[in-house]
N, C-alpha and C positions, 0 to 999 in steps of 0.2 A: 441323274440327280439322286436317285435313291442310293446309289453306290457311294456318292460323295457324302451323303448324310450318314450312312452307316460307318464310313471311315472316320468321319468327324466324331461320331458318337463313341466309336472304339477308342480314338485318341483321347477324347474327353474322359472316358471311363478309365483308361490307362493312366492319364495324368492324375485323376482323382485317386486312384488306387496308390500311385506312387506318393502323392501328397499325404494320403492317409498313413502309408507305411513310414514316411519321414516323421510325421507327427507322433506315431506310435513309438518309433525309435527315440525321439527326443523325450517323450514322456517316460519311457523305460530308463533312459539315462538319468533324467531328473529324479526319478524314484530311487535309482541306485545311489545317487549322490546324497539324497535325503536319508536313506537307510544308513549309509556310511557315517554321515554327520550324527545321526541318532545313536549309532553304536559308539562313536567317539565320545559323545556327551555322556552316555550311560557309563562308559569306562571311567571317565573323569569323575563323575558323581560317585561311583562306587569307591574309587580311590580316596576321594575327599571324605566320604563317610567313614571309611576305614581309618584314616588318619585322625579324624575327630574322635572316634571311639577309642582309639589308642591313647590319644592325649587325655581324654576324660578318665580313662581307667588309670593312667599313670598319675593324674592329678589326684584322684580319689585315694590311691595307695599312698602317695606322698602326704596328702592331708591327714590320713589315718595315722601314718607313722609320726607325723608332727604332733598330732593330738596325744598319741600314746607317750611320746617323749615329754611333752609339756605336763601332762597329768602325772607322770612318774616323778618329774622334777618337783611339782607342787606338793605331792604327797611326801617326798623326801624332805621338803622344807617344813611341813607340818610335823613330821617325825622328829626332825632336829629341834624344833621349838618345844615339842613335848618333852624330849629328853633334857633340853636346857632347863625347862621349868622343874623337872624332877631333880636334876642334879643341884640346881640352885636351892631348892627346898631342902635337900639332903645336907647341904653345907650350912643351912640355917636351922638345922634340926633342934638345936638347943633352945630356940625361941618358940617354935611351933611344931610339936611332936605329932599332932593329929593330922596335919595337912600333908606331910611327906609321903605316907603310904598311898594316899589318894593320887598324888602326882605320879608316882611310879606305876600305879595301876593304869592311869590314863595314858602314860607313855607306852606301856606294853600293849594296851588295846589299840592305840593309834598305829603302832608299828605293825601289829598283826593285820590290821585292816589294810594298811598300805601295801604290805607284801601280797596279800590276797588279790587286791585290785590290780596291782602291777603284773602279777602272774597271769590273770585272766586277760588283761589288755595285751600282753605279749602273745598269748595263744591266739587271740583274735587277729592280731597283726600277722602272725605266721599263716593262718588260714587264708588271709587275703593277699598273701605274698607281698606284704608291705616291707619296704626296705628301711633299715634304721637310718635315722637322720644323724649325720655327723656334722658337728659344728667345729670346723677347723679352717684355718687359713693356710692355703698352700703357698709355700715360699720357694723361690728358686735358689738352689744351692749351686754355688760356683765350684767348679773342679779346680783343685789346686795342684 
Protein backbone atom coordinates (compact mmCIF):
# COMPACT_ATOMS: atom_id res chain seq x y z
CA UNK A 1 0.00 0.00 0.00
CA UNK A 2 2.74 2.35 0.81
CA UNK A 3 4.23 1.70 -2.61
CA UNK A 4 0.94 2.42 -4.33
CA UNK A 5 0.60 5.57 -2.38
CA UNK A 6 4.13 6.71 -3.29
CA UNK A 7 3.46 5.93 -6.95
CA UNK A 8 0.24 7.90 -6.90
CA UNK A 9 1.96 10.80 -5.14
CA UNK A 10 4.72 10.79 -7.76
CA UNK A 11 2.17 10.66 -10.58
CA UNK A 12 0.20 13.45 -8.93
CA UNK A 13 3.36 15.49 -8.47
CA UNK A 14 4.42 14.83 -12.06
CA UNK A 15 0.96 15.81 -13.35
CA UNK A 16 1.04 18.94 -11.20
CA UNK A 17 4.50 19.80 -12.50
CA UNK A 18 3.39 19.21 -16.10
CA UNK A 19 0.28 21.32 -15.56
CA UNK A 20 2.39 24.08 -13.98
CA UNK A 21 4.79 23.90 -16.92
CA UNK A 22 1.88 24.19 -19.41
CA UNK A 23 0.46 27.17 -17.48
CA UNK A 24 3.90 28.79 -17.49
CA UNK A 25 4.24 28.24 -21.24
CA UNK A 26 0.77 29.68 -21.86
CA UNK A 27 1.57 32.67 -19.64
CA UNK A 28 4.88 33.21 -21.46
CA UNK A 29 3.14 32.99 -24.85
CA UNK A 30 0.45 35.44 -23.70
CA UNK A 31 3.13 37.82 -22.37
CA UNK A 32 4.95 37.62 -25.72
CA UNK A 33 1.72 38.40 -27.63
CA UNK A 34 1.01 41.36 -25.34
CA UNK A 35 4.59 42.61 -25.79
CA UNK A 36 4.26 42.35 -29.59
CA UNK A 37 0.90 44.16 -29.47
CA UNK A 38 2.40 46.87 -27.27
CA UNK A 39 5.35 47.34 -29.63
CA UNK A 40 3.01 47.53 -32.63
CA UNK A 41 0.85 50.14 -30.86
CA UNK A 42 3.95 52.14 -29.87
CA UNK A 43 5.19 52.12 -33.48
CA UNK A 44 1.77 53.22 -34.73
CA UNK A 45 1.58 55.98 -32.12
CA UNK A 46 5.09 57.17 -32.97
CA UNK A 47 4.21 57.26 -36.67
CA UNK A 48 0.97 59.13 -36.00
CA UNK A 49 2.75 61.65 -33.78
CA UNK A 50 5.42 62.18 -36.43
CA UNK A 51 2.80 62.75 -39.13
CA UNK A 52 0.87 65.17 -36.90
CA UNK A 53 4.02 67.15 -36.13
CA UNK A 54 4.92 67.22 -39.80
CA UNK A 55 1.44 68.49 -40.75
CA UNK A 56 1.50 71.10 -37.96
CA UNK A 57 4.91 72.35 -39.08
CA UNK A 58 3.82 72.51 -42.68
CA UNK A 59 0.60 74.31 -41.68
CA UNK A 60 2.55 76.85 -39.62
CA UNK A 61 4.95 77.55 -42.50
CA UNK A 62 2.09 77.84 -44.98
CA UNK A 63 0.19 80.10 -42.59
CA UNK A 64 3.24 82.32 -42.13
CA UNK A 65 3.83 82.48 -45.87
CA UNK A 66 0.20 83.43 -46.40
CA UNK A 67 0.36 86.12 -43.70
CA UNK A 68 3.55 87.56 -45.23
CA UNK A 69 1.90 87.61 -48.65
CA UNK A 70 -1.29 89.25 -47.37
CA UNK A 71 0.58 91.86 -45.30
CA UNK A 72 2.82 92.64 -48.26
CA UNK A 73 -0.19 93.05 -50.50
CA UNK A 74 -1.97 95.26 -47.97
CA UNK A 75 1.09 97.49 -47.61
CA UNK A 76 1.31 97.68 -51.40
CA UNK A 77 -2.28 98.93 -51.49
CA UNK A 78 -1.52 101.56 -48.83
CA UNK A 79 1.53 102.71 -50.82
CA UNK A 80 -0.53 102.87 -54.00
CA UNK A 81 -3.21 104.93 -52.28
CA UNK A 82 -0.57 107.27 -50.81
CA UNK A 83 0.97 107.86 -54.23
CA UNK A 84 -2.48 108.26 -55.71
CA UNK A 85 -3.21 111.01 -53.22
CA UNK A 86 0.17 112.66 -53.83
CA UNK A 87 -0.19 112.63 -57.59
CA UNK A 88 -3.78 113.78 -57.41
CA UNK A 89 -2.67 116.70 -55.25
CA UNK A 90 0.17 117.48 -57.64
CA UNK A 91 -2.25 117.73 -60.54
CA UNK A 92 -4.41 120.06 -58.49
CA UNK A 93 -1.46 122.14 -57.28
CA UNK A 94 -2.82 125.31 -58.71
CA UNK A 95 -5.68 125.29 -56.23
CA UNK A 96 -3.88 124.06 -53.05
CA UNK A 97 -0.11 124.67 -53.01
CA UNK A 98 0.46 123.89 -49.32
CA UNK A 99 -1.15 120.46 -49.30
CA UNK A 100 0.90 118.87 -52.12
CA UNK A 101 4.28 118.64 -50.30
CA UNK A 102 2.56 117.03 -47.32
CA UNK A 103 1.03 114.35 -49.58
CA UNK A 104 4.42 113.58 -51.16
CA UNK A 105 6.10 113.35 -47.76
CA UNK A 106 3.33 111.03 -46.60
CA UNK A 107 3.70 108.85 -49.73
CA UNK A 108 7.48 108.60 -49.27
CA UNK A 109 7.13 107.76 -45.57
CA UNK A 110 4.54 105.05 -46.21
CA UNK A 111 6.66 103.61 -49.04
CA UNK A 112 9.75 103.45 -46.83
CA UNK A 113 7.81 101.89 -43.98
CA UNK A 114 6.25 99.29 -46.28
CA UNK A 115 9.63 98.35 -47.78
CA UNK A 116 11.15 97.89 -44.32
CA UNK A 117 8.24 95.77 -43.05
CA UNK A 118 8.20 93.60 -46.19
CA UNK A 119 11.98 93.14 -45.96
CA UNK A 120 11.81 91.92 -42.34
CA UNK A 121 8.79 89.70 -43.02
CA UNK A 122 10.73 88.11 -45.88
CA UNK A 123 13.72 87.44 -43.60
CA UNK A 124 11.42 85.90 -41.00
CA UNK A 125 9.83 83.68 -43.63
CA UNK A 126 13.28 82.53 -44.86
CA UNK A 127 14.37 81.67 -41.29
CA UNK A 128 11.30 79.50 -40.86
CA UNK A 129 11.69 77.94 -44.32
CA UNK A 130 8.27 79.18 -45.36
CA UNK A 131 7.49 78.69 -49.00
CA UNK A 132 6.07 81.53 -51.04
CA UNK A 133 2.39 81.36 -51.78
CA UNK A 134 1.63 81.27 -55.46
CA UNK A 135 -1.85 82.17 -56.55
CA UNK A 136 -2.16 80.59 -59.94
CA UNK A 137 -4.57 78.41 -61.80
CA UNK A 138 -3.04 75.39 -63.44
CA UNK A 139 -4.38 74.70 -66.88
CA UNK A 140 -3.90 71.70 -69.08
CA UNK A 141 -2.24 72.47 -72.36
CA UNK A 142 -3.12 70.36 -75.30
CA UNK A 143 -0.32 69.12 -77.53
CA UNK A 144 -0.91 70.11 -81.13
